C-alpha positions, 0 to 999 in steps of 0.5 A: 788530986787527979783530974780527967779532961774529956774531948769528944768530936763527931766527924762529918760523915765518912771522915771518922778516920781523918778525925781520928788521925788528926786527934792523935797528931795533936800535941799538948804543951805538957804531957798528961799522966795518961792519954787515951783515945777512943772511937765510937759509932757515927764517926765520933772520936774521944780523947781523955787526958789525966792530970795531977792538978786541982779541980780548977787549975788551967790545963792544956786541951786539944784544939778545935779540929779544922773547919769542915772536918766535924759536924758539930762543936767539940764537947769538953768535960772536966772530971775529978777522980774519986778513985777506983773500986 
């Protein structure tokens, strides 16, 4: 089964590039099947990782960014892949 973890944060205004760089530097204790990083309006950064794991198996996640870099708490979601069409 493939599980995707989504991590999304919104930087303090004007610090989107710094948040993007920070997110890209964050390692995980083990390598996912795939890792993709996105940027969006309002200085948001999104990281999605894919894992060969069960829906409730504990998986490594990116940490909270340093204090003062984000304008709100990080959002995290877990998705179970249903395949491609």
